[in-house]
N, C-alpha and C positions, 0 to 999 in steps of 0.2 A: 547604637549598641545596647543602648539602657532599657529598650522597650521591648526587643528579645530578650536580655534576663530577666525582666519583668514578668514577661510572657511565662518564662523556663519556670521560676521560682513558683507563680502563681498554679501551673499542674501540677509541680511537686506536691504542691500542697493540696490539693483535688485529688491527686490520686492517693496520698498519707490520709486525707479526710475519708475518701474511700472505704479505703483497708480498715480501716481503726472505726468504722461504723454499720461493718458488717455482724452483727449477733443476731443469728435466726431463733435465739432461746427465747421461753419467756422467763428464764432467771439467767443471773449472767455465765459467758462463756465459761469464766475461771471456774466456777461454780458448778455449771454442770459437769468439765472436763474431771475433777479431783471428786465427785459424787458419782459416776458413771464410767466405772474401770470395765466391769461386769456387765454387758448387755443379752438380755435372751430377748428371741424375737419367736413372737410367734407363727405358727402354720398361716398361710393367710388366708382369710375371711371373705367368705362371701356372704352377702346381705339377701338371701332370694326374696325378702319380703318388701323389699325397696323399692324403689319407681323405676321397676323394669317390664315395660306394656308391649315385649316381643310376646307375640300371638301363640310359640312353642317356649315359653316361659322356664317348665320344668327341664328341658332338653337344653336348652341357653345356662341355665344355672347349672346343671352336669358339667358343661364341657367348661365355662368358666374355673369349679374347683378342680378339676384334670387340668388346666393349664396353670393354675396357683401350684400344684402342688409339680409341676414339672422344672415353674421357673423360681422356686423361692427360695434355691441354696444360691441361686447368683444374686440377688437381695444381701444374703449372709456374707458373701463374699467382695462385695462390692463394700459394705460394712468395713470388713476386716482391711480394705485395701487401705481407708483414710487411716489408719495409723493410728486414729484417738483412742481407742479399747484396746484393752487387756486381751478381752476374749469376746468372740460374739460367738452367739449358741444360739442354734433352732429348736425350740423346743419338739421334743417326740411325740405330742397331744396330737389327737384326730382332732382336724381342723373345723369342723362341726359339732362338735362335742364342745371341743373348748367356745367356740363360740356364743352355745346357748348357756354353756354356765357365767360367761363373764359379761353377755350384753346387756342391759338395760332399755336404752332408747333409744332413739335417733332424731334428730332434729335437719329442715330442708333449712340450708341459711344463706344472706344476703347478706354478706360481711366487705363493704366498699366494692359493692359490685360485683365478687368470687360469689356463686351460685355455687353450692356444694351438701355432704349429706354431712351433720357432725354425730356420731357417736358418743355412746356415755354407755362407760362400763361402770361395774359394781365394783370398788372400793374394797369389800372385803376380800372379795375372791381375785381379786389383783393382789392384794397380799400378801394373800396364800402360795399362788402359784412362784410369787419374787421370793418368799420366804423357801418356796421347797425346792426352787431350784438355783438358791444363792446367788441371788441377781442381783445387780443396783440397781438398774430399771429392766423396762419392758416393752420394747416396739409393738404397735397392734398397725397392720394393714390391714384394709378393709377395700373390696369390690364391692361394689353393688349400683344402683340404676338411677339415672337423671333425668328431669327431662326439662328442657330450655329452649326459649325462643334464641335462631339465629336467624341470618342472611349466608343462602349457601349460594354459591355461584353454578352456571355450567360451567362444563368445560373450557366452554369458547371467552367465557366472562362477560357474553354478550345480554344474560341475562339474568336473574338471581331468584330467587323464593325464600321470603323471611318467612317461617313458621315452625311451631314447636318439634323440635326434635328430643329422642331419644338417646342416651348415651350410658356408657359405661364407664365409672369415674372410680380412682384410687385415693383413697384417705389413707392416713397415718397420724399416730398419736405415738409419746415415750413418756410412759408414767414411771411414778415411781412407788417404793409400797405404802406411800399413805395417797396415793390416788389424786399427786398431783401433775398436772400435764409439764412435764420438763422440754417439750418441743412438736410441734404438729405439721402436718400438709394438708390444705395450703399453707404456705404460712405468712402471716400477714405482718411478716418484719422488712419486706423488702421492697426496695424501693420501685419498682415496677410491679405491682400485683398482677402475677399470673395464674390460671390454674388451668393447664394443659386436658384436655378430656383423654381417659385412658381409650375406648374406641366409640364411633358414630353406631350407631347399630342399624339407623336408617341412612335412605338416600332419596336424595329428589330425582327422578325419570324425566329430565327432558329430554333427550331422544324418544319416549313415548309420545309426549308430546307435540312436539316436532313434526314425526312423523306423520299423524294424524291429526296435523294442523287445530292442536287445540289447543287454547290460550292455559287451561285448570291444568298447574302439572300435580301430579302425583307425588308424593310421600312413601314412600313403601320400607318394610323391613328387609335385610339381606338376609338370604339364607344361614337354618345351621351350619349347614356343609360350607358358606361361602366366609362364615365368622370364623369357622375352625380353619380354615387351609389360610385366613390373614393373623392366625393366632399363633399359627405353627411356622410362620415363616420366621425362619431363625438366621443370627449373627453369631461372631465369636464371641464365645463366653467366658468370663474370665473364672468360671470351675471350667478345671482343665480336663481335657477331652469329649468336652460338651461342649453344644448349643446354646442359643437361648433364645426366647422370643424378640423378636425384634421390639415389639408392641412394647412388652414388658421391662426391656431391658430401659428403654426410650423414660416411662416411667423412674425406674428404679435411679436412673441417672442423675434425673431432674429433684429427687427426693435426697440422695447422698451426697450433692455439693450442695447443700444447706448444712451437713454435718461433718464436713472436711475443716480441718485444720484454718485458724489464720492465715491468711499467705500476711511473709513476714518480708516488709519491703527494709532495700539498704541493707543486707546482709544482719537484719535482727535474729535475738539469740534466738537458738531451736527448741525447747520445750523438751527438758528427757523425759521419756514418759518409758513404759514398760516395751517390749516386744510383744506387738502381739499372737497370739497365738496362728495357725496356719495350716492345721488339720480341717 
């Protein structure tokens, strides 16, 4: 009986410790939640000069811009549903023009084995946008291209090809008026570091190799039409009466999960926060 009680006690301690340790911000969570009551969301950006190797790059960038516009309201809706903010507002600026105004530089990063593109933005321009729109902070989300080495298996898992593959990725930052990064994605405060790719632009043609009895498996780019159909596959949206791209929804959910309030264990008091706008 004592062993059972000890095991239960240790489990409770572990659960409580895990719950208390979750802070995915670059500042204390309490500081962030007091500071950021009104969050601005910039229209989703696409970094067309990043490592996008598709042979029809211009058409692909245009396709991404269109998908961004169609799905960005879903991100706003998911952020409002967290209950963290008094107001979450999507800026009505043109995405391309705003990105050109704010963008400073990008870096390909490899942090703790997580490879991604980190974007840097002009602090003075960020301050102007936040001040102009009466915001506490601004969320910037960017879709860009990235090439990394991966091991891809055939459909029957009997063979694989390790090679360099080109992907679309989605990264994000929340900045304040002083240019401080309050939160970022990918997030390196997670216990298990993961960063799922938004969409693979290539595939390995195992079937073609098998049909021709060829040991050389080709890596091919997906067609623009095929990518468009994949991005257009929808599921139920948090925005009433609309559907959202399954690919975008999955990425948004992964990001927003790191911005939700801490779980309260054993009846912990819930903080009083102003009711978020729902328009």
